[in-house]
C-alpha atoms as a printed R data frame, in Angstrom:
   type eleno elety resid chain resno       x       y      z
1  ATOM     1    CA   MET     A     1   0.000   0.000  0.000
2  ATOM     2    CA   LYS     A     2   1.285   3.430 -0.864
3  ATOM     3    CA   GLY     A     3   2.533   5.229  2.205
4  ATOM     4    CA   GLY     A     4   1.955   2.185  4.388
5  ATOM     5    CA   ARG     A     5   5.232   2.541  6.273
6  ATOM     6    CA   ILE     A     6   4.573   6.204  6.992
7  ATOM     7    CA   LEU     A     7   1.094   5.445  8.229
8  ATOM     8    CA   LEU     A     8   2.357   2.560 10.335
9  ATOM     9    CA   THR     A     9   4.732   5.010 12.018
10 ATOM    10    CA   ILE     A    10   1.789   7.311 12.739
11 ATOM    11    CA   TYR     A    11  -0.236   4.429 14.157
12 ATOM    12    CA   LEU     A    12   2.667   3.391 16.355
13 ATOM    13    CA   SER     A    13   3.032   6.900 17.746
14 ATOM    14    CA   MET     A    14  -0.510   6.560 19.108
15 ATOM    15    CA   LEU     A    15   0.574   3.685 21.352
16 ATOM    16    CA   ASP     A    16   2.033   3.915 24.826
17 ATOM    17    CA   THR     A    17   4.315   0.898 25.172
18 ATOM    18    CA   GLU     A    18   6.797  -1.039 23.077
19 ATOM    19    CA   GLN     A    19   4.653  -4.150 23.558
20 ATOM    20    CA   GLU     A    20   1.643  -2.341 22.043
21 ATOM    21    CA   ARG     A    21   3.799  -1.095 19.161
22 ATOM    22    CA   LYS     A    22   5.023  -4.623 18.405
23 ATOM    23    CA   LYS     A    23   1.507  -6.050 18.555
24 ATOM    24    CA   MET     A    24   0.165  -3.342 16.246
25 ATOM    25    CA   THR     A    25   3.012  -3.818 13.786
26 ATOM    26    CA   ASP     A    26   2.285  -7.539 13.683
27 ATOM    27    CA   LEU     A    27  -1.465  -6.986 13.248
28 ATOM    28    CA   TYR     A    28  -0.944  -4.382 10.534
29 ATOM    29    CA   GLU     A    29   1.498  -6.531  8.573
30 ATOM    30    CA   GLU     A    30  -0.654  -9.634  8.914
31 ATOM    31    CA   HIS     A    31  -4.003  -8.115  7.949
32 ATOM    32    CA   LYS     A    32  -3.420  -5.045  5.773
33 ATOM    33    CA   TYR     A    33  -3.605  -6.758  2.380
34 ATOM    34    CA   ALA     A    34  -6.640  -8.887  3.225
35 ATOM    35    CA   LEU     A    35  -8.434  -5.796  4.506
36 ATOM    36    CA   LEU     A    36  -7.433  -3.822  1.426
37 ATOM    37    CA   HIS     A    37  -8.722  -6.616 -0.804
38 ATOM    38    CA   TYR     A    38 -12.008  -6.630  1.111
39 ATOM    39    CA   ALA     A    39 -12.327  -2.842  0.818
40 ATOM    40    CA   MET     A    40 -11.663  -3.080 -2.922
41 ATOM    41    CA   THR     A    41 -14.556  -5.517 -3.336
42 ATOM    42    CA   ILE     A    42 -16.842  -2.921 -1.794
43 ATOM    43    CA   ILE     A    43 -15.743   0.366 -3.346
44 ATOM    44    CA   ARG     A    44 -13.594  -0.665 -6.344
45 ATOM    45    CA   ASN     A    45 -11.280   2.308 -6.016
46 ATOM    46    CA   GLN     A    46  -7.696   1.759 -4.860
47 ATOM    47    CA   ASP     A    47  -7.195   5.125 -3.153
48 ATOM    48    CA   MET     A    48 -10.545   5.033 -1.372
49 ATOM    49    CA   ALA     A    49  -9.965   1.432 -0.290
50 ATOM    50    CA   GLU     A    50  -6.561   2.347  1.138
51 ATOM    51    CA   ASP     A    51  -8.126   5.281  2.983
52 ATOM    52    CA   ALA     A    52 -10.782   2.986  4.430
53 ATOM    53    CA   VAL     A    53  -8.147   0.535  5.694
54 ATOM    54    CA   HIS     A    54  -6.002   3.316  7.150
55 ATOM    55    CA   ASN     A    55  -9.013   4.880  8.847
56 ATOM    56    CA   ALA     A    56  -9.945   1.471 10.223
57 ATOM    57    CA   PHE     A    57  -6.511   1.102 11.804
58 ATOM    58    CA   ILE     A    58  -6.795   4.572 13.302
59 ATOM    59    CA   SER     A    59 -10.139   3.584 14.829
60 ATOM    60    CA   ILE     A    60  -8.559   0.418 16.181
61 ATOM    61    CA   MET     A    61  -5.807   2.466 17.797
62 ATOM    62    CA   GLN     A    62  -8.316   4.810 19.373
63 ATOM    63    CA   LYS     A    63  -9.936   1.794 21.046
64 ATOM    64    CA   LYS     A    64  -6.782  -0.259 21.439
65 ATOM    65    CA   GLU     A    65  -7.849  -1.779 24.764
66 ATOM    66    CA   LYS     A    66 -10.702  -3.505 22.948
67 ATOM    67    CA   TYR     A    67  -8.734  -4.820 19.961
68 ATOM    68    CA   LEU     A    68  -5.083  -5.496 20.786
69 ATOM    69    CA   ASP     A    69  -5.771  -8.507 22.995
70 ATOM    70    CA   LEU     A    70  -8.099 -10.301 20.576
71 ATOM    71    CA   SER     A    71  -7.120 -13.561 18.939
72 ATOM    72    CA   CYS     A    72  -6.022 -13.310 15.317
73 ATOM    73    CA   ARG     A    73  -9.390 -14.607 14.105
74 ATOM    74    CA   ASP     A    74 -11.417 -12.249 16.305
75 ATOM    75    CA   PHE     A    75  -9.237  -9.298 15.327
76 ATOM    76    CA   ARG     A    76  -9.767 -10.045 11.631
77 ATOM    77    CA   ARG     A    77 -13.521 -10.300 12.115
78 ATOM    78    CA   SER     A    78 -13.631  -6.995 13.959
79 ATOM    79    CA   ALA     A    79 -11.321  -5.282 11.468
80 ATOM    80    CA   VAL     A    80 -13.442  -6.443  8.522
81 ATOM    81    CA   ILE     A    81 -16.530  -4.903 10.129
82 ATOM    82    CA   ILE     A    82 -14.665  -1.647 10.762
83 ATOM    83    CA   VAL     A    83 -13.373  -1.538  7.177
84 ATOM    84    CA   ARG     A    84 -16.863  -2.237  5.823
85 ATOM    85    CA   ASN     A    85 -18.227   0.649  7.876
86 ATOM    86    CA   LYS     A    86 -15.418   2.949  6.693
87 ATOM    87    CA   CYS     A    87 -16.181   2.063  3.067
């Protein structure tokens, strides 16, 4: 994704601890392309899909207590719903 590294840095600055930063990095790297693909199926515009995914990650960071401790499967489910709503 264009600018993904820059945005990841912004996301990480929203976190308080190194443990949270590591977890978010792992979640971002693991799910970003699947979420982008899902967003593309909804809006069929690359830039808008990327914006939806980035905005979803910002929302996740704003409610990090709710999302960072979820299992991989539960995180993906939640992230897909957030991306759908952002689209």
